[in-house]
N, C-alpha and C positions, 0 to 999 in steps of 0.2 A: 657642363651641366650647371655649375655654379653661376655662370654668366646668365642663365635663364632666370634665376631667382633674384639676382642683385637688384634689378629695377623694381621688382615687387616689394622687396624688403625696404627699399628706400622710401617707398610711398606709405609705409606703415606709420602710424602716429607714435611719437616717443612716449615711453613709460613715464608716468608722473607719480612719484612716491607720495604717500600721505603726509600731511603736515605734521611736523614734530618727530618724524622718524629718525632723523639724524641726531636729534637731542636724546631720544630714547637709547640709541646705540651708544652715544657718548656716556650716558648715565650708567648703562650696564657695564661698560668697560671700566669705569671708575669704581664700581662696586665689586669688581672681580677680586677674588682672593689671590693674594700673592704669597709665594712660598718664601719663607725667610731663609737667610743664609745659614742659620743654625740647622735648619731642617736638611738643607743640601749637604752640610758637613756630616751630619749623622748618616745620611744615605751613602755618602762616599766612604765613610769609615766602615760601614757594614759591608760594602762591596769589597773593600780592601781585605777585611777580615775573612770573608768567604773565599776570596782568591787565595789568600795565604793558607787557609785550611786545605783547599784543593791541591795546591802545590805540595804541601807537606804530605798529604795522602798519596799523591802520585809518586813522590820520591820514595816513600816507604814501600809502596807497592812494587816499584821497579827493583829496589834492593831485595825484597823478599823473593821476587821472581828469579833473580840471578842466584840467590842462595839456594833456592829449591831446585834449580836446574843443575847446580853442581852436586847436590845431594843425590839427585836421580842418576847422574853420571857415575858417582861412586857406587851406588847400588848395582847399576848395570855392570860395571867392571867387576864387582864382587861376584855376581852371578856368572859372568863369563869365566872368571878364574875357577869357580867351583865346578863349572861344567868341564873345564879342561882336566880337572882331577879325575873325573869319571870317564873320560873319553878314552 
């Protein structure tokens, strides 16, 4: 199907950009704001700080979860031993 359109597309006239378009593009590129290295450093520092806080929270959460599961086991064993007294 592409072969049917190829000769038709070759007969179309080439696009002609307006005068001065390339210079306008070059001017806009030169006017573009650049991000300084200091800004990137502050973004990187903030990302590291957030990652450190998340890791700390995760470690504390896992430690608390293991402590609470051992507490639950001791309560369950206490209930079981109390039940054996009345059995």
